[in-house]
C-alpha positions as CSV (number, residue, x, y, z in Angstrom):
1,M,216.6,235.3,-12.2
2,A,217.2,238.6,-14.1
3,L,218.9,241.6,-12.6
4,S,218.5,245.0,-14.2
5,T,220.5,247.7,-12.5
6,G,220.7,250.6,-15.0
7,S,223.4,251.5,-17.5
8,T,226.2,249.3,-16.2
9,Y,226.0,245.8,-17.5
10,N,227.9,242.6,-16.9
11,Q,228.4,240.1,-19.7
12,P,226.7,238.6,-21.5
13,W,224.4,241.6,-21.9
14,R,227.2,243.9,-23.0
15,G,230.9,243.5,-23.2
16,Q,233.2,244.9,-20.6
17,E,236.0,247.3,-21.5
18,G,239.3,245.5,-22.0
19,K,237.7,242.1,-22.0
20,S,236.6,240.2,-25.1
21,T,234.6,237.1,-24.8
22,P,234.3,234.8,-27.8
23,I,230.9,235.0,-29.5
24,Q,230.3,231.2,-28.9
25,E,230.8,231.7,-25.2
26,R,228.4,234.7,-25.1
27,D,225.8,232.7,-27.1
28,M,226.0,229.9,-24.5
29,Q,225.7,232.4,-21.6
30,V,222.6,234.1,-23.2
31,K,221.0,230.7,-23.9
32,K,221.5,229.7,-20.2
33,I,219.9,232.9,-19.0
34,R,217.0,232.5,-21.4
35,D,216.5,228.9,-20.4
36,D,216.5,229.9,-16.7
37,L,213.9,232.6,-17.4
38,A,211.7,230.1,-19.3
39,K,211.8,227.7,-16.3
40,A,211.1,230.3,-13.6
41,N,207.6,230.6,-12.1
42,S,208.2,234.2,-11.2
43,I,210.9,236.9,-11.9
44,L,211.9,239.8,-9.7
45,I,213.4,242.9,-11.3
46,V,215.4,245.0,-8.9
47,G,215.3,248.6,-10.0
48,C,212.5,250.7,-11.5
49,G,214.4,253.0,-13.8
50,A,214.1,252.8,-17.5
51,T,216.1,249.6,-17.9
52,G,214.3,247.7,-15.1
53,L,210.8,248.6,-16.2
54,E,211.7,248.0,-19.9
55,S,213.0,244.5,-18.8
56,A,209.8,243.9,-16.8
57,G,207.6,244.8,-19.7
58,W,209.5,242.7,-22.2
59,L,209.4,239.7,-19.8
60,K,205.7,240.0,-19.2
61,D,205.1,240.3,-23.0
62,K,207.3,237.2,-23.6
63,Y,206.0,235.2,-20.7
64,P,202.4,236.4,-20.0
65,S,201.7,233.6,-17.5
66,K,204.7,234.4,-15.3
67,K,204.5,236.6,-12.3
68,I,206.8,239.6,-12.9
69,A,207.5,241.8,-10.0
70,V,209.6,245.0,-9.6
71,C,211.4,246.2,-6.5
72,Q,212.7,249.7,-5.9
73,R,214.0,252.0,-3.3
74,G,211.6,254.9,-2.9
75,K,208.1,255.5,-4.2
76,V,208.7,256.9,-7.6
77,L,209.0,254.9,-10.9
78,F,211.5,256.3,-13.4
79,P,213.1,258.6,-10.7
80,N,215.4,260.2,-13.2
81,F,212.6,261.3,-15.6
82,P,210.4,264.0,-14.1
83,G,206.7,263.4,-14.7
84,A,207.2,259.8,-16.0
85,H,206.0,258.2,-12.8
86,D,202.3,259.0,-13.4
87,V,202.5,258.0,-17.1
88,A,204.1,254.7,-16.1
89,L,201.4,253.9,-13.5
90,Q,198.7,254.4,-16.1
91,A,200.5,252.1,-18.5
92,L,201.2,249.4,-16.0
């Protein structure tokens, strides 16, 4: 499972202030996430902002046979970018 929620990230995606995780531990965490993604039949991305849709696009490109779904509150993709909804619909 992958969760994209915007600009606040938990490790291993990005470090947290005041906390330093050794690179070897981060490498193991990322490997586990990638292994889990590779094993999944489908992946749900929660959030249709820039980060969520970018993650969905990357995952579909990386795993074309997997079902990639997005879930959002409201009816507008990229809600913080005026006019981007229609452009995104055409691309998707």
